[in-house]
C-alpha positions as CSV (number, residue, x, y, z in Angstrom):
1,X,-0.6,12.1,-11.4
2,X,0.4,9.5,-8.9
3,X,1.5,11.7,-6.0
4,X,2.5,8.8,-3.7
5,X,4.9,7.4,-6.4
6,X,6.4,10.8,-7.0
7,X,7.1,11.4,-3.3
8,X,8.6,7.8,-3.0
9,X,10.8,8.2,-6.1
10,X,11.8,11.9,-5.6
11,X,12.5,12.4,-1.9
12,X,13.4,16.1,-2.6
13,X,9.8,16.9,-3.8
14,X,7.7,18.7,-1.2
15,X,4.9,20.1,-3.3
16,X,3.0,18.8,-6.3
17,X,0.6,20.6,-8.5
18,X,-1.1,18.5,-11.1
19,X,-1.3,21.4,-13.5
20,X,2.2,22.9,-12.9
21,X,4.6,20.1,-11.7
22,X,6.6,19.1,-8.7
23,X,8.8,21.4,-6.6
24,X,11.5,21.1,-4.0
25,X,11.7,23.0,-0.6
26,X,13.3,26.0,-2.4
27,X,10.5,26.2,-5.0
28,X,12.7,24.8,-7.8
29,X,10.8,22.7,-10.3
30,X,11.8,19.0,-10.2
31,X,11.8,17.1,-13.5
32,X,9.7,14.0,-13.1
33,X,10.2,10.8,-15.3
34,X,6.6,9.8,-15.8
35,X,7.6,6.4,-17.1
36,X,9.3,5.7,-13.7
37,X,6.2,7.0,-11.9
38,X,3.8,4.9,-13.9
39,X,6.0,1.8,-13.4
40,X,6.2,2.3,-9.6
41,X,4.3,-0.2,-7.5
42,X,3.4,0.6,-3.9
43,X,5.3,-1.7,-1.6
44,X,2.6,-1.1,1.1
45,X,-0.4,-2.0,-1.2
46,X,-0.7,-5.5,0.3
47,X,-1.8,-4.0,3.6
48,X,-5.1,-2.5,2.3
49,X,-5.8,-5.6,0.2
50,X,-5.3,-7.9,3.2
51,X,-7.4,-5.7,5.5
52,X,-10.3,-5.7,3.1
53,X,-10.3,-9.5,2.8
54,X,-9.6,-10.6,6.4
55,X,-12.7,-11.8,8.2
56,X,-14.2,-9.4,10.8
57,X,-12.9,-9.6,14.3
58,X,-16.1,-11.2,15.6
59,X,-15.8,-13.9,12.9
60,X,-12.2,-14.5,13.7
61,X,-13.0,-14.9,17.4
62,X,-15.8,-17.2,16.5
63,X,-13.4,-19.3,14.4
64,X,-11.0,-19.4,17.4
65,X,-13.7,-20.5,19.8
66,X,-15.4,-23.1,17.7
67,X,-12.6,-24.4,15.5
68,X,-9.4,-23.6,17.4
69,X,-6.1,-21.8,16.9
70,X,-5.0,-23.9,13.9
71,X,-8.2,-23.2,12.0
72,X,-7.9,-19.5,12.6
73,X,-4.2,-19.5,11.5
74,X,-5.2,-21.3,8.3
75,X,-7.9,-18.7,7.6
76,X,-5.5,-15.8,8.1
77,X,-2.7,-17.6,6.1
78,X,-4.9,-17.9,3.1
79,X,-5.2,-14.1,2.9
80,X,-1.6,-13.5,3.7
81,X,-0.6,-16.0,0.9
82,X,-3.0,-14.3,-1.6
83,X,-1.4,-10.8,-0.8
84,X,2.2,-11.4,0.1
85,X,4.6,-8.6,1.2
86,X,6.5,-7.2,-1.7
């Protein structure tokens, strides 16, 4: 069960139990449309993808020192273009 999607789509949900379901603040069960949950895409997913692919800080500083600001910007832009904001 994709908890992040449920919390994003159903703002009244405060508790999720994989075996029982989702509940609001008063303990009432909230009906979840699993098709909507499964279709949901995380609008913040690009952040983790970018972070994993950016060069390390020492490598970025090395690029700045040896090749200049424009080379560093091009290096970073490649990653940003690969994983755009949604």
